[in-house]
N, CA, C, O and the ligand as a Tripos MOL2 file, in Angstrom:
@<TRIPOS>MOLECULE
protein
  245   243    62     0     0
PROTEIN
NO_CHARGES

@<TRIPOS>ATOM
      1 N          -5.3910    6.7530   -6.5860 N.3       1 MET1
      2 CA         -5.1190    7.1640   -5.2030 C.3       1 MET1
      3 C          -3.6250    6.8930   -4.8410 C.2       1 MET1
      4 O          -3.0850    5.8020   -5.0260 O.2       1 MET1
      5 N          -3.0230    7.9600   -4.3230 N.am      2 ILE2
      6 CA         -1.6480    7.8640   -3.8900 C.3       2 ILE2
      7 C          -1.6080    7.6500   -2.3650 C.2       2 ILE2
      8 O          -2.1170    8.4760   -1.6070 O.2       2 ILE2
      9 N          -1.0320    6.5920   -1.9440 N.am      3 THR3
     10 CA         -0.9120    6.2980   -0.5590 C.3       3 THR3
     11 C           0.5660    6.4030   -0.1160 C.2       3 THR3
     12 O           1.3940    5.5370   -0.3980 O.2       3 THR3
     13 N           0.8350    7.4790    0.5700 N.am      4 THR4
     14 CA          2.2210    7.7250    1.0590 C.3       4 THR4
     15 C           2.4520    7.0050    2.3790 C.2       4 THR4
     16 O           1.5220    6.6510    3.1030 O.2       4 THR4
     17 N           3.7350    6.8050    2.6560 N.am      5 ASP5
     18 CA          4.1270    6.1370    3.8840 C.3       5 ASP5
     19 C           5.3420    6.8240    4.4580 C.2       5 ASP5
     20 O           5.9570    7.6840    3.8270 O.2       5 ASP5
     21 N           5.6780    6.4150    5.6950 N.am      6 THR6
     22 CA          6.8570    6.9410    6.3400 C.3       6 THR6
     23 C           7.9830    5.9060    6.2990 C.2       6 THR6
     24 O           7.7730    4.7290    6.5920 O.2       6 THR6
     25 N           9.1830    6.3700    5.9280 N.am      7 CYS7
     26 CA         10.3100    5.4290    5.8660 C.3       7 CYS7
     27 C          10.6060    4.8350    7.2670 C.2       7 CYS7
     28 O          10.7830    5.5940    8.2200 O.2       7 CYS7
     29 N          10.6600    3.5310    7.4010 N.am      8 PRO8
     30 CA         10.9060    2.9420    8.6970 C.3       8 PRO8
     31 C          12.3730    3.0470    9.1000 C.2       8 PRO8
     32 O          12.7210    2.7640   10.2470 O.2       8 PRO8
     33 N          13.2130    3.4410    8.1930 N.am      9 ASN9
     34 CA         14.6470    3.5680    8.4600 C.3       9 ASN9
     35 C          15.1000    4.8820    8.9300 C.2       9 ASN9
     36 O          15.8030    4.9980    9.9330 O.2       9 ASN9
     37 N          14.6780    5.9460    8.1670 N.am     10 CYS10
     38 CA         15.1030    7.3060    8.5360 C.3      10 CYS10
     39 C          13.9450    8.2170    8.8790 C.2      10 CYS10
     40 O          14.1370    9.3890    9.2030 O.2      10 CYS10
     41 N          12.7220    7.6660    8.8040 N.am     11 LEU11
     42 CA         11.5120    8.3930    9.1750 C.3      11 LEU11
     43 C          11.1730    9.5580    8.1410 C.2      11 LEU11
     44 O          10.4810   10.5150    8.4880 O.2      11 LEU11
     45 N          11.6580    9.4400    6.9380 N.am     12 GLU12
     46 CA         11.2810   10.3840    5.9310 C.3      12 GLU12
     47 C           9.7340   10.2550    5.6660 C.2      12 GLU12
     48 O           9.2220    9.1470    5.5010 O.2      12 GLU12
     49 N           9.0660   11.3270    5.6350 N.am     13 ARG13
     50 CA          7.6350   11.2490    5.5420 C.3      13 ARG13
     51 C           7.1500   11.4800    4.1210 C.2      13 ARG13
     52 O           7.8590   12.0230    3.2740 O.2      13 ARG13
     53 N           5.8590   11.0300    3.8820 N.am     14 ASP14
     54 CA          5.2150   11.2690    2.5720 C.3      14 ASP14
     55 C           6.0160   10.6510    1.4080 C.2      14 ASP14
     56 O           6.1300   11.2420    0.3340 O.2      14 ASP14
     57 N           6.5640    9.4550    1.6490 N.am     15 VAL15
     58 CA          7.2210    8.7290    0.5780 C.3      15 VAL15
     59 C           6.1240    8.1000   -0.3280 C.2      15 VAL15
     60 O           5.2180    7.4290    0.1670 O.2      15 VAL15
     61 N           6.2200    8.3200   -1.6180 N.am     16 THR16
     62 CA          5.2430    7.8210   -2.4900 C.3      16 THR16
     63 C           5.6370    6.3860   -2.9950 C.2      16 THR16
     64 O           6.8240    6.1110   -3.1680 O.2      16 THR16
     65 N           4.6780    5.5060   -3.2220 N.am     17 PRO17
     66 CA          4.9640    4.1370   -3.6120 C.3      17 PRO17
     67 C           5.5530    4.0900   -4.9970 C.2      17 PRO17
     68 O           5.1530    4.8760   -5.8570 O.2      17 PRO17
     69 N           6.4810    3.2050   -5.2430 N.am     18 THR18
     70 CA          7.0650    3.0580   -6.5940 C.3      18 THR18
     71 C           6.3900    1.9230   -7.3180 C.2      18 THR18
     72 O           6.5070    1.8220   -8.5390 O.2      18 THR18
     73 N           5.7150    1.1000   -6.6380 N.am     19 ALA19
     74 CA          5.0410   -0.0020   -7.2680 C.3      19 ALA19
     75 C           3.8220   -0.4600   -6.4440 C.2      19 ALA19
     76 O           3.8060   -0.3130   -5.2220 O.2      19 ALA19
     77 N           2.8070   -1.0130   -7.1210 N.am     20 SER20
     78 CA          1.7220   -1.5370   -6.3900 C.3      20 SER20
     79 C           1.3380   -2.8700   -6.9900 C.2      20 SER20
     80 O           1.4430   -3.0640   -8.2010 O.2      20 SER20
     81 N           0.8870   -3.8070   -6.1350 N.am     21 ARG21
     82 CA          0.5890   -5.1250   -6.6190 C.3      21 ARG21
     83 C          -0.7300   -5.5680   -5.9240 C.2      21 ARG21
     84 O          -0.9460   -5.3710   -4.7280 O.2      21 ARG21
     85 N          -1.5370   -6.1420   -6.7160 N.am     22 ARG22
     86 CA         -2.8350   -6.5960   -6.2550 C.3      22 ARG22
     87 C          -2.7970   -8.1490   -6.1570 C.2      22 ARG22
     88 O          -2.3930   -8.8220   -7.1050 O.2      22 ARG22
     89 N          -3.2080   -8.6830   -5.0330 N.am     23 ARG23
     90 CA         -3.2460  -10.0970   -4.8530 C.3      23 ARG23
     91 C          -4.5120  -10.4760   -4.1210 C.2      23 ARG23
     92 O          -4.5170  -10.5010   -2.8910 O.2      23 ARG23
     93 N          -5.5610  -10.7660   -4.8160 N.am     24 GLY24
     94 CA         -6.8060  -11.0830   -4.1960 C.3      24 GLY24
     95 C          -7.2750   -9.8380   -3.5380 C.2      24 GLY24
     96 O          -7.2320   -8.7600   -4.1290 O.2      24 GLY24
     97 N          -7.7340   -9.9670   -2.3000 N.am     25 PRO25
     98 CA         -8.2310   -8.8030   -1.5310 C.3      25 PRO25
     99 C          -7.1050   -7.8740   -1.0330 C.2      25 PRO25
    100 O          -7.3340   -6.7660   -0.5460 O.2      25 PRO25
    101 N          -5.8430   -8.4120   -1.1920 N.am     26 HIS26
    102 CA         -4.7640   -7.5830   -0.6070 C.3      26 HIS26
    103 C          -4.0160   -6.7040   -1.6460 C.2      26 HIS26
    104 O          -3.7560   -7.1460   -2.7660 O.2      26 HIS26
    105 N          -3.6920   -5.5120   -1.2720 N.am     27 LEU27
    106 CA         -3.0340   -4.6060   -2.0280 C.3      27 LEU27
    107 C          -1.6820   -4.2290   -1.4450 C.2      27 LEU27
    108 O          -1.6080   -3.7060   -0.3330 O.2      27 LEU27
    109 N          -0.5820   -4.5000   -2.2110 N.am     28 ALA28
    110 CA          0.6880   -4.2050   -1.6150 C.3      28 ALA28
    111 C           1.3830   -3.0730   -2.3730 C.2      28 ALA28
    112 O           1.3370   -3.0170   -3.6020 O.2      28 ALA28
    113 N           2.0150   -2.1870   -1.6380 N.am     29 HIS29
    114 CA          2.7170   -1.0850   -2.1610 C.3      29 HIS29
    115 C           4.1780   -1.1960   -1.8890 C.2      29 HIS29
    116 O           4.5680   -1.4520   -0.7500 O.2      29 HIS29
    117 N           5.0050   -1.0140   -2.8810 N.am     30 GLY30
    118 CA          6.4200   -1.0390   -2.7020 C.3      30 GLY30
    119 C           6.9790    0.4220   -2.5920 C.2      30 GLY30
    120 O           6.5600    1.2970   -3.3510 O.2      30 GLY30
    121 N           7.9240    0.6740   -1.6430 N.am     31 TYR31
    122 CA          8.4230    2.0010   -1.4670 C.3      31 TYR31
    123 C           9.9120    2.0080   -1.5860 C.2      31 TYR31
    124 O          10.5730    1.0100   -1.2970 O.2      31 TYR31
    125 N          10.4480    3.1260   -2.0110 N.am     32 CYS32
    126 CA         11.8440    3.3250   -2.0280 C.3      32 CYS32
    127 C          12.0880    4.7600   -1.5200 C.2      32 CYS32
    128 O          11.7170    5.7430   -2.1610 O.2      32 CYS32
    129 N          12.7390    4.8350   -0.3180 N.am     33 CYS33
    130 CA         12.9440    6.1590    0.2650 C.3      33 CYS33
    131 C          13.8900    7.0080   -0.5230 C.2      33 CYS33
    132 O          14.9950    6.5650   -0.8370 O.2      33 CYS33
    133 N          13.4910    8.2370   -0.8620 N.am     34 PRO34
    134 CA         14.2990    9.1580   -1.6560 C.3      34 PRO34
    135 C          15.4490    9.7390   -0.8140 C.2      34 PRO34
    136 O          16.4300   10.2580   -1.3460 O.2      34 PRO34
    137 N          15.2940    9.6350    0.5150 N.am     35 ALA35
    138 CA         16.2940   10.1970    1.3590 C.3      35 ALA35
    139 C          17.4580    9.2540    1.6890 C.2      35 ALA35
    140 O          18.6160    9.6730    1.6890 O.2      35 ALA35
    141 N          17.1520    7.9910    1.9670 N.am     36 CYS36
    142 CA         18.2180    6.9940    2.3860 C.3      36 CYS36
    143 C          18.2400    5.7940    1.4790 C.2      36 CYS36
    144 O          19.1290    4.9550    1.6200 O.2      36 CYS36
    145 N          17.3070    5.6660    0.5520 N.am     37 GLY37
    146 CA         17.3640    4.5700   -0.3710 C.3      37 GLY37
    147 C          16.8060    3.2380    0.2030 C.2      37 GLY37
    148 O          16.8850    2.1990   -0.4520 O.2      37 GLY37
    149 N          16.2660    3.2850    1.3830 N.am     38 HIS38
    150 CA         15.7160    2.1080    2.0360 C.3      38 HIS38
    151 C          14.5110    1.6800    1.2580 C.2      38 HIS38
    152 O          13.7580    2.5340    0.7910 O.2      38 HIS38
    153 N          14.2870    0.3730    1.0940 N.am     39 GLN39
    154 CA         13.1340   -0.1170    0.3790 C.3      39 GLN39
    155 C          12.2940   -0.9840    1.2800 C.2      39 GLN39
    156 O          12.8340   -1.7700    2.0580 O.2      39 GLN39
    157 N          10.9880   -0.8610    1.1940 N.am     40 TRP40
    158 CA         10.0760   -1.6550    2.0050 C.3      40 TRP40
    159 C           8.7740   -1.7640    1.2690 C.2      40 TRP40
    160 O           8.4870   -1.0500    0.3080 O.2      40 TRP40
    161 N           7.9690   -2.7370    1.7930 N.am     41 ALA41
    162 CA          6.5970   -2.9190    1.1590 C.3      41 ALA41
    163 C           5.5610   -2.9300    2.2230 C.2      41 ALA41
    164 O           5.8070   -3.3920    3.3370 O.2      41 ALA41
    165 N           4.4260   -2.4370    1.9050 N.am     42 VAL42
    166 CA          3.2980   -2.3920    2.8380 C.3      42 VAL42
    167 C           2.1040   -3.1030    2.1420 C.2      42 VAL42
    168 O           1.7660   -2.8390    0.9880 O.2      42 VAL42
    169 N           1.5250   -3.9740    2.8850 N.am     43 GLY43
    170 CA          0.3310   -4.6720    2.3590 C.3      43 GLY43
    171 C          -0.8780   -4.1290    3.0510 C.2      43 GLY43
    172 O          -0.8820   -3.9080    4.2620 O.2      43 GLY43
    173 N          -1.9020   -3.9180    2.2700 N.am     44 ARG44
    174 CA         -3.1800   -3.4110    2.8460 C.3      44 ARG44
    175 C          -4.3680   -4.1930    2.2790 C.2      44 ARG44
    176 O          -4.3250   -4.7280    1.1710 O.2      44 ARG44
    177 N          -5.3790   -4.2310    3.0540 N.am     45 LEU45
    178 CA         -6.6130   -4.8370    2.5050 C.3      45 LEU45
    179 C          -7.2660   -3.8470    1.6080 C.2      45 LEU45
    180 O          -7.4720   -2.6860    1.9610 O.2      45 LEU45
    181 N          -7.6130   -4.3540    0.3610 N.am     46 ALA46
    182 CA         -8.2000   -3.5010   -0.5990 C.3      46 ALA46
    183 C          -9.5610   -2.9810   -0.1660 C.2      46 ALA46
    184 O         -10.0940   -2.0300   -0.7370 O.2      46 ALA46
    185 N         -10.1140   -3.6310    0.8640 N.am     47 THR47
    186 CA        -11.4560   -3.2190    1.3180 C.3      47 THR47
    187 C         -11.3590   -1.8860    2.0690 C.2      47 THR47
    188 O         -12.3750   -1.2950    2.4370 O.2      47 THR47
    189 N         -10.0940   -1.4130    2.2940 N.am     48 ALA48
    190 CA         -9.8880   -0.1260    2.9270 C.3      48 ALA48
    191 C         -10.2190    1.0160    1.9280 C.2      48 ALA48
    192 O         -10.4480    2.1660    2.3020 O.2      48 ALA48
    193 N         -10.2260    0.6190    0.6370 N.am     49 TYR49
    194 CA        -10.4890    1.6370   -0.4040 C.3      49 TYR49
    195 C         -11.8580    1.3120   -1.0420 C.2      49 TYR49
    196 O         -11.9600    0.3790   -1.8390 O.2      49 TYR49
    197 N         -12.8830    2.0620   -0.7000 N.am     50 PRO50
    198 CA        -14.1960    1.7980   -1.2470 C.3      50 PRO50
    199 C         -14.2840    1.8570   -2.7560 C.2      50 PRO50
    200 O         -15.1430    1.1830   -3.3250 O.2      50 PRO50
    201 N         -13.4670    2.6060   -3.4240 N.am     51 ASN51
    202 CA        -13.5210    2.7190   -4.8460 C.3      51 ASN51
    203 C         -12.8990    1.4840   -5.5810 C.2      51 ASN51
    204 O         -13.0880    1.2800   -6.7800 O.2      51 ASN51
    205 N         -12.1840    0.7200   -4.8180 N.am     52 GLN52
    206 CA        -11.5700   -0.5050   -5.4150 C.3      52 GLN52
    207 C         -12.1590   -1.7470   -4.8950 C.2      52 GLN52
    208 O         -11.5160   -2.7960   -4.8560 O.2      52 GLN52
    209 N         -13.3950   -1.6390   -4.4870 N.am     53 ASN53
    210 CA        -14.0820   -2.6820   -3.6840 C.3      53 ASN53
    211 C         -15.0360   -3.5540   -4.5420 C.2      53 ASN53
    212 O         -15.8250   -4.3480   -4.0290 O.2      53 ASN53
    213 N         -14.9170   -3.3620   -5.8690 N.am     54 ARG54
    214 CA        -15.9570   -3.9800   -6.7540 C.3      54 ARG54
    215 C         -15.8610   -5.5340   -6.7040 C.2      54 ARG54
    216 O         -16.8820   -6.1990   -6.8790 O.2      54 ARG54
    217 N         -14.6860   -6.1140   -6.4750 N.am     55 THR55
    218 CA        -14.5930   -7.5400   -6.5680 C.3      55 THR55
    219 C         -14.8100   -8.1150   -5.2170 C.2      55 THR55
    220 O         -14.7310   -9.3360   -5.0850 O.2      55 THR55
    221 N         -15.0720   -7.3620   -4.2110 N.am     56 HIS56
    222 CA        -15.2260   -7.8650   -2.8640 C.3      56 HIS56
    223 C         -16.5140   -8.6010   -2.7100 C.2      56 HIS56
    224 O         -17.5500   -8.0680   -3.1060 O.2      56 HIS56
    225 N         -16.5310   -9.7360   -2.1870 N.am     57 THR57
    226 CA        -17.7370  -10.4830   -1.9620 C.3      57 THR57
    227 C         -17.8170  -10.8150   -0.4780 C.2      57 THR57
    228 O         -16.8050  -11.0460    0.1840 O.2      57 THR57
    229 N         -19.0420  -10.8310    0.0240 N.am     58 ARG58
    230 CA        -19.2810  -11.0670    1.4080 C.3      58 ARG58
    231 C         -20.3270  -12.0950    1.5830 C.2      58 ARG58
    232 O         -21.4460  -11.9690    1.0860 O.2      58 ARG58
    233 N         -19.9550  -13.1390    2.3070 N.am     59 LYS59
    234 CA        -20.9550  -14.2170    2.5540 C.3      59 LYS59
    235 C         -21.6260  -14.0020    3.8920 C.2      59 LYS59
    236 O         -21.0060  -13.6290    4.8880 O.2      59 LYS59
    237 N         -22.9560  -14.2610    3.8650 N.am     60 ALA60
    238 CA        -23.6520  -14.1480    5.1050 C.3      60 ALA60
    239 C         -23.3000  -15.2620    6.0670 C.2      60 ALA60
    240 O         -23.0620  -16.4010    5.6670 O.2      60 ALA60
    241 N         -23.2710  -14.9250    7.3030 N.am     61 ALA61
    242 CA        -22.8310  -15.9830    8.3500 C.3      61 ALA61
    243 C         -23.8740  -17.0380    8.4410 C.2      61 ALA61
    244 O         -23.7310  -17.9840    9.2160 O.2      61 ALA61
    245 ZN         14.6210    6.6340    4.5070 Zn       62 ZN62
@<TRIPOS>BOND
     1     1     2 1
     2     2     3 1
     3     3     4 2
     4     3     5 am
     5     5     6 1
     6     6     7 1
     7     7     8 2
     8     7     9 am
     9     9    10 1
    10    10    11 1
    11    11    12 2
    12    11    13 am
    13    13    14 1
    14    14    15 1
    15    15    16 2
    16    15    17 am
    17    17    18 1
    18    18    19 1
    19    19    20 2
    20    19    21 am
    21    21    22 1
    22    22    23 1
    23    23    24 2
    24    23    25 am
    25    25    26 1
    26    26    27 1
    27    27    28 2
    28    27    29 am
    29    29    30 1
    30    30    31 1
    31    31    32 2
    32    31    33 am
    33    33    34 1
    34    34    35 1
    35    35    36 2
    36    35    37 am
    37    37    38 1
    38    38    39 1
    39    39    40 2
    40    39    41 am
    41    41    42 1
    42    42    43 1
    43    43    44 2
    44    43    45 am
    45    45    46 1
    46    46    47 1
    47    47    48 2
    48    47    49 am
    49    49    50 1
    50    50    51 1
    51    51    52 2
    52    51    53 am
    53    53    54 1
    54    54    55 1
    55    55    56 2
    56    55    57 am
    57    57    58 1
    58    58    59 1
    59    59    60 2
    60    59    61 am
    61    61    62 1
    62    62    63 1
    63    63    64 2
    64    63    65 am
    65    65    66 1
    66    66    67 1
    67    67    68 2
    68    67    69 am
    69    69    70 1
    70    70    71 1
    71    71    72 2
    72    71    73 am
    73    73    74 1
    74    74    75 1
    75    75    76 2
    76    75    77 am
    77    77    78 1
    78    78    79 1
    79    79    80 2
    80    79    81 am
    81    81    82 1
    82    82    83 1
    83    83    84 2
    84    83    85 am
    85    85    86 1
    86    86    87 1
    87    87    88 2
    88    87    89 am
    89    89    90 1
    90    90    91 1
    91    91    92 2
    92    91    93 am
    93    93    94 1
    94    94    95 1
    95    95    96 2
    96    95    97 am
    97    97    98 1
    98    98    99 1
    99    99   100 2
   100    99   101 am
   101   101   102 1
   102   102   103 1
   103   103   104 2
   104   103   105 am
   105   105   106 1
   106   106   107 1
   107   107   108 2
   108   107   109 am
   109   109   110 1
   110   110   111 1
   111   111   112 2
   112   111   113 am
   113   113   114 1
   114   114   115 1
   115   115   116 2
   116   115   117 am
   117   117   118 1
   118   118   119 1
   119   119   120 2
   120   119   121 am
   121   121   122 1
   122   122   123 1
   123   123   124 2
   124   123   125 am
   125   125   126 1
   126   126   127 1
   127   127   128 2
   128   127   129 am
   129   129   130 1
   130   130   131 1
   131   131   132 2
   132   131   133 am
   133   133   134 1
   134   134   135 1
   135   135   136 2
   136   135   137 am
   137   137   138 1
   138   138   139 1
   139   139   140 2
   140   139   141 am
   141   141   142 1
   142   142   143 1
   143   143   144 2
   144   143   145 am
   145   145   146 1
   146   146   147 1
   147   147   148 2
   148   147   149 am
   149   149   150 1
   150   150   151 1
   151   151   152 2
   152   151   153 am
   153   153   154 1
   154   154   155 1
   155   155   156 2
   156   155   157 am
   157   157   158 1
   158   158   159 1
   159   159   160 2
   160   159   161 am
   161   161   162 1
   162   162   163 1
   163   163   164 2
   164   163   165 am
   165   165   166 1
   166   166   167 1
   167   167   168 2
   168   167   169 am
   169   169   170 1
   170   170   171 1
   171   171   172 2
   172   171   173 am
   173   173   174 1
   174   174   175 1
   175   175   176 2
   176   175   177 am
   177   177   178 1
   178   178   179 1
   179   179   180 2
   180   179   181 am
   181   181   182 1
   182   182   183 1
   183   183   184 2
   184   183   185 am
   185   185   186 1
   186   186   187 1
   187   187   188 2
   188   187   189 am
   189   189   190 1
   190   190   191 1
   191   191   192 2
   192   191   193 am
   193   193   194 1
   194   194   195 1
   195   195   196 2
   196   195   197 am
   197   197   198 1
   198   198   199 1
   199   199   200 2
   200   199   201 am
   201   201   202 1
   202   202   203 1
   203   203   204 2
   204   203   205 am
   205   205   206 1
   206   206   207 1
   207   207   208 2
   208   207   209 am
   209   209   210 1
   210   210   211 1
   211   211   212 2
   212   211   213 am
   213   213   214 1
   214   214   215 1
   215   215   216 2
   216   215   217 am
   217   217   218 1
   218   218   219 1
   219   219   220 2
   220   219   221 am
   221   221   222 1
   222   222   223 1
   223   223   224 2
   224   223   225 am
   225   225   226 1
   226   226   227 1
   227   227   228 2
   228   227   229 am
   229   229   230 1
   230   230   231 1
   231   231   232 2
   232   231   233 am
   233   233   234 1
   234   234   235 1
   235   235   236 2
   236   235   237 am
   237   237   238 1
   238   238   239 1
   239   239   240 2
   240   239   241 am
   241   241   242 1
   242   242   243 1
   243   243   244 2
@<TRIPOS>SUBSTRUCTURE
     1 MET1         2 RESIDUE 1 A MET
     2 ILE2         6 RESIDUE 1 A ILE
     3 THR3        10 RESIDUE 1 A THR
     4 THR4        14 RESIDUE 1 A THR
     5 ASP5        18 RESIDUE 1 A ASP
     6 THR6        22 RESIDUE 1 A THR
     7 CYS7        26 RESIDUE 1 A CYS
     8 PRO8        30 RESIDUE 1 A PRO
     9 ASN9        34 RESIDUE 1 A ASN
    10 CYS10       38 RESIDUE 1 A CYS
    11 LEU11       42 RESIDUE 1 A LEU
    12 GLU12       46 RESIDUE 1 A GLU
    13 ARG13       50 RESIDUE 1 A ARG
    14 ASP14       54 RESIDUE 1 A ASP
    15 VAL15       58 RESIDUE 1 A VAL
    16 THR16       62 RESIDUE 1 A THR
    17 PRO17       66 RESIDUE 1 A PRO
    18 THR18       70 RESIDUE 1 A THR
    19 ALA19       74 RESIDUE 1 A ALA
    20 SER20       78 RESIDUE 1 A SER
    21 ARG21       82 RESIDUE 1 A ARG
    22 ARG22       86 RESIDUE 1 A ARG
    23 ARG23       90 RESIDUE 1 A ARG
    24 GLY24       94 RESIDUE 1 A GLY
    25 PRO25       98 RESIDUE 1 A PRO
    26 HIS26      102 RESIDUE 1 A HIS
    27 LEU27      106 RESIDUE 1 A LEU
    28 ALA28      110 RESIDUE 1 A ALA
    29 HIS29      114 RESIDUE 1 A HIS
    30 GLY30      118 RESIDUE 1 A GLY
    31 TYR31      122 RESIDUE 1 A TYR
    32 CYS32      126 RESIDUE 1 A CYS
    33 CYS33      130 RESIDUE 1 A CYS
    34 PRO34      134 RESIDUE 1 A PRO
    35 ALA35      138 RESIDUE 1 A ALA
    36 CYS36      142 RESIDUE 1 A CYS
    37 GLY37      146 RESIDUE 1 A GLY
    38 HIS38      150 RESIDUE 1 A HIS
    39 GLN39      154 RESIDUE 1 A GLN
    40 TRP40      158 RESIDUE 1 A TRP
    41 ALA41      162 RESIDUE 1 A ALA
    42 VAL42      166 RESIDUE 1 A VAL
    43 GLY43      170 RESIDUE 1 A GLY
    44 ARG44      174 RESIDUE 1 A ARG
    45 LEU45      178 RESIDUE 1 A LEU
    46 ALA46      182 RESIDUE 1 A ALA
    47 THR47      186 RESIDUE 1 A THR
    48 ALA48      190 RESIDUE 1 A ALA
    49 TYR49      194 RESIDUE 1 A TYR
    50 PRO50      198 RESIDUE 1 A PRO
    51 ASN51      202 RESIDUE 1 A ASN
    52 GLN52      206 RESIDUE 1 A GLN
    53 ASN53      210 RESIDUE 1 A ASN
    54 ARG54      214 RESIDUE 1 A ARG
    55 THR55      218 RESIDUE 1 A THR
    56 HIS56      222 RESIDUE 1 A HIS
    57 THR57      226 RESIDUE 1 A THR
    58 ARG58      230 RESIDUE 1 A ARG
    59 LYS59      234 RESIDUE 1 A LYS
    60 ALA60      238 RESIDUE 1 A ALA
    61 ALA61      242 RESIDUE 1 A ALA
    62 ZN62       245 GROUP 0 **** ****
């Protein structure tokens, strides 16, 4: 799955991630804007992606 983002610096759209990192339930994507060279990272909960949800555990309240 490719998750594109918008550059927070120059608002270039559909920037593709250059790196992804998984840390527990969190998935972080690193971006480098092709237009201005700005770099940023976005962290997302892996639970947002059903196909990558296999390690998710849920405890009953
Ligand atoms: Zn940019």
